[in-house]
C-alpha positions as CSV (number, residue, x, y, z in Angstrom):
1,M,13.7,-6.3,14.1
2,Q,13.5,-3.8,11.2
3,P,10.1,-3.1,9.6
4,D,11.2,-4.6,6.3
5,S,12.0,-7.9,8.1
6,I,8.5,-8.0,9.6
7,A,6.9,-7.1,6.3
8,Q,8.9,-9.9,4.5
9,I,8.0,-12.6,7.0
10,V,4.3,-11.8,7.1
11,S,4.2,-11.4,3.3
12,D,6.0,-14.7,2.8
13,T,3.6,-16.5,5.2
14,V,0.4,-15.2,3.5
15,S,1.7,-15.7,-0.1
16,A,2.5,-19.4,0.7
17,A,-1.1,-20.1,1.6
18,P,-3.2,-22.1,-0.9
19,N,-4.9,-19.9,-3.5
20,A,-3.3,-16.8,-2.1
21,K,-3.7,-13.6,-4.1
22,L,-1.9,-10.3,-3.6
23,N,-4.9,-8.5,-2.0
24,C,-4.7,-5.8,0.6
25,L,-7.6,-6.9,2.8
26,P,-6.3,-10.3,3.9
27,Y,-2.6,-9.2,4.0
28,S,-3.4,-6.2,6.2
29,R,-5.6,-8.3,8.5
30,V,-2.9,-10.9,9.1
31,L,-0.3,-8.2,9.8
32,H,-2.7,-6.4,12.2
33,L,-3.2,-9.7,14.1
34,V,0.5,-10.4,14.2
35,F,1.2,-7.0,15.8
36,T,-1.5,-7.8,18.4
37,H,0.2,-11.1,19.1
38,L,3.5,-9.3,19.5
39,N,2.0,-6.8,22.0
40,R,2.6,-3.9,19.5
41,N,0.1,-1.2,18.9
42,S,-1.1,-1.1,15.3
43,T,-3.9,0.6,13.3
44,P,-5.4,-0.4,10.0
45,L,-5.5,2.7,7.7
46,V,-7.2,3.1,4.5
47,T,-4.7,4.6,2.0
48,R,-4.7,5.2,-1.7
49,A,-1.6,5.6,-3.7
50,V,-0.2,6.8,-7.0
51,V,3.1,5.3,-8.2
52,F,4.9,7.3,-10.8
53,G,7.4,5.3,-12.8
54,P,10.9,6.5,-13.8
55,P,10.6,9.6,-16.0
56,N,12.4,9.7,-19.4
57,Q,14.1,12.9,-18.3
58,L,16.1,13.4,-15.1
59,D,15.2,11.5,-11.9
60,W,12.5,12.0,-9.3
61,P,14.5,13.8,-6.6
62,T,15.4,16.4,-9.3
63,L,12.0,16.4,-11.0
64,V,9.9,17.1,-7.9
65,K,11.7,20.4,-7.6
66,K,10.7,21.4,-11.1
67,L,7.1,20.2,-11.3
68,D,3.9,21.3,-9.5
69,M,3.5,18.0,-7.6
70,N,0.1,18.9,-6.1
71,A,-1.2,19.6,-9.6
72,L,0.3,16.4,-11.0
73,F,-1.1,14.3,-8.1
74,N,-4.6,15.8,-8.5
75,Q,-4.6,15.4,-12.2
76,T,-3.7,11.7,-11.8
77,V,-6.3,10.8,-9.2
78,Q,-9.1,12.9,-10.7
79,G,-8.5,11.7,-14.3
80,Q,-10.4,9.0,-16.1
81,H,-7.6,6.4,-16.3
82,A,-6.0,4.3,-13.5
83,N,-2.8,4.0,-15.5
84,G,-1.0,5.6,-18.4
85,F,1.4,8.4,-19.2
86,H,1.6,12.1,-18.5
87,L,3.4,14.2,-21.1
88,F,4.9,17.6,-20.5
89,G,6.7,20.0,-22.8
90,S,9.8,21.8,-21.7
91,K,11.9,24.2,-23.7
92,S,15.1,23.1,-21.9
93,L,14.4,19.4,-21.7
94,G,12.0,18.6,-24.5
95,E,9.2,16.2,-23.9
96,I,8.9,14.7,-20.4
97,K,7.1,11.4,-20.2
98,I,5.9,10.1,-16.9
99,P,4.3,6.7,-16.4
100,Y,1.8,6.2,-13.6
101,R,-0.6,3.7,-11.9
102,T,-3.1,4.4,-9.2
103,L,-4.3,2.1,-6.4
104,G,-7.6,2.4,-4.6
105,Y,-9.0,5.3,-6.6
106,T,-12.1,4.7,-8.7
107,H,-11.7,7.6,-11.2
108,G,-15.4,8.4,-11.1
109,N,-16.6,4.9,-11.9
110,A,-17.7,4.0,-8.3
111,E,-17.9,5.5,-4.8
112,L,-14.7,5.3,-2.8
113,G,-14.9,2.5,-0.3
114,S,-17.8,0.7,-2.0
115,F,-17.9,-3.0,-2.8
116,E,-18.4,-4.4,-6.3
117,S,-20.9,-7.3,-7.0
118,D,-17.9,-9.8,-7.0
119,G,-16.9,-8.7,-3.5
120,S,-14.0,-6.6,-4.6
121,W,-13.5,-3.4,-2.6
122,N,-12.8,0.1,-4.0
123,G,-10.0,1.0,-1.7
124,H,-6.6,0.1,-0.4
125,I,-5.5,-0.6,3.2
126,S,-2.2,-0.5,5.0
127,V,-1.2,-0.9,8.6
128,V,0.6,1.6,10.8
129,S,2.7,0.6,13.8
130,D,5.2,2.7,15.7
131,G,5.1,5.5,13.1
132,T,5.7,3.1,10.2
133,L,3.3,2.5,7.3
134,Y,3.3,-1.1,6.1
135,D,1.9,-1.7,2.7
136,L,2.3,-5.3,1.9
137,T,0.5,-5.3,-1.5
138,I,1.9,-2.4,-3.4
139,G,3.4,-5.0,-5.7
140,Q,0.0,-5.5,-7.4
141,L,0.8,-2.4,-9.4
142,N,3.8,-4.0,-11.1
143,D,3.7,-3.3,-14.8
144,N,6.7,-3.8,-17.2
145,K,5.2,-1.5,-19.8
146,L,5.2,1.4,-17.3
147,S,8.5,0.4,-15.7
148,I,6.8,0.0,-12.3
149,A,8.4,-2.8,-10.4
150,F,8.3,-3.6,-6.7
151,D,10.4,-6.6,-5.8
152,P,9.7,-7.6,-3.1
153,G,6.1,-6.5,-3.4
154,Y,5.9,-4.5,-0.2
155,V,7.1,-1.1,1.2
156,T,7.5,0.3,4.6
157,V,7.6,4.1,5.0
158,E,7.9,6.4,8.0
159,A,4.7,8.3,8.4
160,D,4.1,11.7,10.1
161,S,1.0,12.9,11.9
162,E,-0.1,15.2,9.1
163,F,-0.3,12.2,6.8
164,L,-1.9,9.9,9.4
165,N,-4.7,12.4,10.1
166,G,-5.4,12.8,6.4
167,T,-4.3,16.4,5.9
168,K,-1.1,15.9,3.9
169,P,0.0,13.2,1.3
170,L,3.1,11.1,2.1
171,M,5.7,11.0,-0.7
172,G,8.8,8.8,-1.0
173,F,11.3,7.6,-3.6
174,H,11.7,3.9,-4.3
175,E,14.0,2.3,-6.9
176,G,13.7,5.1,-9.4
177,M,9.9,5.5,-8.8
178,L,7.9,8.1,-6.8
179,I,5.2,6.9,-4.5
180,V,2.5,9.3,-3.2
181,Y,0.1,8.0,-0.5
182,Q,-3.1,9.7,0.7
183,A,-4.7,8.6,4.0
184,F,-8.4,8.3,4.7
185,P,-8.6,7.7,8.5
186,A,-12.4,8.1,8.7
187,E,-13.1,5.4,6.1
188,V,-13.9,2.0,7.7
189,S,-15.9,0.2,5.0
190,F,-13.1,-2.5,4.9
191,L,-14.6,-3.8,8.1
192,Q,-17.5,-5.3,6.1
193,S,-15.1,-7.5,4.1
194,Q,-14.7,-11.2,4.9
195,S,-11.0,-10.6,5.9
196,W,-12.1,-8.2,8.7
197,T,-15.3,-10.0,9.8
198,P,-14.3,-12.2,12.8
199,E,-17.3,-14.5,12.3
200,S,-16.3,-15.5,8.7
201,A,-14.7,-18.8,7.9
202,F,-12.1,-16.9,5.8
203,H,-11.1,-14.8,8.9
204,S,-10.4,-18.1,10.7
205,Q,-7.9,-19.0,8.0
206,L,-6.2,-15.6,8.4
207,T,-6.0,-16.0,12.2
208,A,-4.1,-19.3,11.6
209,L,-1.7,-17.5,9.2
210,A,-1.2,-14.8,11.8
211,S,-0.2,-17.4,14.3
212,T,2.3,-19.0,11.8
213,A,3.8,-15.6,11.0
214,T,4.1,-14.7,14.7
215,A,6.0,-17.9,15.4
216,A,8.3,-17.2,12.5
217,L,9.0,-13.7,13.8
218,V,9.7,-15.0,17.3
219,E,12.1,-17.6,15.9
220,A,13.8,-14.8,14.0
221,G,14.4,-12.9,17.2
222,I,11.4,-10.6,17.6
223,N,10.6,-9.6,21.2
224,N,7.5,-9.1,23.2
225,A,5.6,-12.0,21.7
226,K,2.8,-13.9,23.5
227,A,1.6,-17.4,23.0
228,V,-1.1,-17.8,20.3
């Protein structure tokens, strides 16, 4: 079964739960449990992302060859704002306007990986299995004003070792947008959340959702499943 099919079935299962919210902690936990039920190796991975919306000039495959992408990425994650527009002047093209949103970065307002008083977590988490990065909640960045739209609200991306060990960002094009992921493999503060604490009542609910999703995957033809 293709990664997108796995992402869809797991996402649909979690989103159908009562009071479900598009939050990376429970979605990633359920997916990780599903892979365990399917006898597939998987690893939770703290990731943070920048999504650049469609530019007003050219397209991203062309624009990445003309811009200093490292400088653009650093400017975005180190800036004060989690969303907005970058403006560039070009003699040949005129003004280039690039919308953006960030995910998991705090922009100096809090420590990365910390928890807020309401329990929200200053990070973002994906799951890696068989060299594929599964981000089931990138859709929380959807914003019509910035022309950022993920439908469905997940992505699966092939990931190389340099990205997985945190030494190099992962970049990909998606529906006119540019996604840049950064991995933080040493960060494990997510384990303190209710979603990732086996003793919590909420974790028991996620375990039940994982069993439901696994059954749906088995019915759809996934192999190597075990009884749960």
